[in-house]
C-alpha positions as CSV (number, residue, x, y, z in Angstrom):
1,M,-41.6,-131.4,-14.0
2,I,-40.2,-128.3,-15.7
3,N,-37.6,-126.0,-14.1
4,I,-37.4,-122.3,-14.7
5,V,-34.6,-119.9,-13.9
6,V,-35.6,-116.2,-13.9
7,L,-33.0,-113.4,-13.9
8,L,-34.4,-110.0,-12.8
9,E,-33.1,-106.5,-13.0
10,V,-35.0,-104.7,-10.3
11,D,-36.1,-101.0,-10.4
12,D,-38.2,-100.9,-7.3
13,A,-37.6,-103.5,-4.5
14,S,-40.7,-102.6,-2.5
15,A,-43.0,-102.9,-5.6
16,L,-41.2,-106.2,-6.4
17,V,-42.3,-107.6,-2.9
18,D,-45.8,-106.5,-3.6
19,Y,-45.9,-108.0,-7.0
20,E,-44.3,-111.4,-6.1
21,R,-46.7,-111.9,-3.2
22,I,-49.6,-111.9,-5.5
23,A,-47.9,-113.6,-8.4
24,I,-46.9,-116.5,-6.3
25,R,-50.5,-117.1,-5.1
26,I,-51.5,-117.2,-8.7
27,M,-48.6,-119.5,-9.5
28,K,-49.7,-122.1,-7.0
29,A,-53.1,-122.3,-8.6
30,Y,-51.3,-123.8,-11.6
31,G,-49.1,-126.1,-9.6
32,G,-46.1,-123.8,-9.7
33,Q,-43.7,-123.4,-6.9
34,L,-41.0,-120.9,-6.1
35,I,-38.2,-123.1,-5.0
36,S,-35.7,-120.3,-4.3
37,A,-35.2,-116.6,-4.6
38,Y,-31.9,-115.0,-3.9
39,K,-29.8,-111.9,-4.6
40,P,-26.5,-112.9,-6.3
41,I,-23.2,-111.6,-4.9
42,Q,-21.8,-109.0,-7.2
43,D,-18.1,-108.8,-7.5
44,D,-16.3,-105.6,-8.4
45,G,-15.4,-106.9,-11.9
46,S,-18.8,-108.0,-12.8
47,D,-20.9,-106.0,-15.4
48,S,-24.1,-108.0,-14.5
49,E,-27.1,-106.0,-13.7
50,I,-29.0,-109.0,-12.2
51,D,-30.4,-108.1,-8.9
52,E,-32.4,-111.3,-8.1
53,V,-32.6,-114.9,-9.3
54,H,-35.7,-117.1,-8.9
55,I,-35.8,-120.9,-9.3
56,I,-39.3,-122.1,-10.1
57,Q,-41.0,-125.4,-10.9
58,F,-44.1,-126.3,-12.7
59,P,-45.7,-129.7,-13.3
60,D,-45.4,-129.2,-17.1
61,L,-45.0,-126.5,-19.8
62,D,-48.8,-126.3,-20.2
63,S,-49.3,-125.3,-16.5
64,F,-46.4,-122.6,-16.9
65,E,-48.1,-121.2,-20.0
66,A,-51.5,-121.1,-18.4
67,Y,-50.0,-119.2,-15.5
68,R,-48.4,-116.7,-17.8
69,A,-51.8,-116.2,-19.6
70,D,-53.8,-115.8,-16.3
71,S,-56.0,-112.7,-16.4
72,K,-55.2,-111.9,-12.7
73,L,-51.5,-111.9,-13.5
74,A,-52.1,-109.6,-16.5
75,E,-53.8,-107.2,-14.2
76,L,-50.6,-106.9,-12.3
77,S,-48.7,-105.6,-15.4
78,G,-48.4,-102.0,-14.1
79,L,-47.0,-103.1,-10.7
80,R,-44.6,-105.5,-12.5
81,S,-43.4,-102.7,-14.8
82,K,-42.8,-100.5,-11.9
83,A,-40.8,-103.3,-10.0
84,I,-38.8,-105.0,-12.9
85,A,-36.6,-103.3,-15.5
86,M,-35.5,-106.6,-17.2
87,T,-36.4,-110.3,-17.1
88,K,-34.6,-113.3,-18.7
89,I,-36.4,-116.6,-18.5
90,Y,-34.8,-120.0,-19.1
91,V,-37.1,-123.0,-19.1
92,S,-35.9,-126.6,-19.2
93,E,-37.9,-129.9,-19.2
94,V,-34.5,-132.0,-19.2
95,A,-32.7,-132.6,-16.0
96,I,-29.1,-133.4,-16.1
97,E,-27.5,-135.8,-13.7
98,Y,-23.8,-136.0,-13.2
99,D,-23.7,-139.0,-10.9
C-alpha cells in the first residue's frame, strides 16, 4: 500500500468539485481511494497558500502511475487547470510506526 499526500492551491472551488468527482471515479478503477480531504485552518501568521489537503491510498506505485497516465484523466486537464493553481504531491511506500 502506498500513501499519498496532495497539497492544493485552489483557483476555482466549484471547478475543483467537478474535477474531483470525476477523478475519484477514475482513481477507484486503479484501486485508489480518497481517505480524507480537508481545508487546513489558516492562522494569521501563516504564509501558506494551501487551500486543501488530500490523503490518498493506492495498492502500489504502479497502480498510482497507471491512474496518472489514464486517458480519461488527461481529458480533464482543462478543468483541472481551471480549478487548481498549484499541486504538491508526496508519495510514500514506507509506513512509520511510533508504538
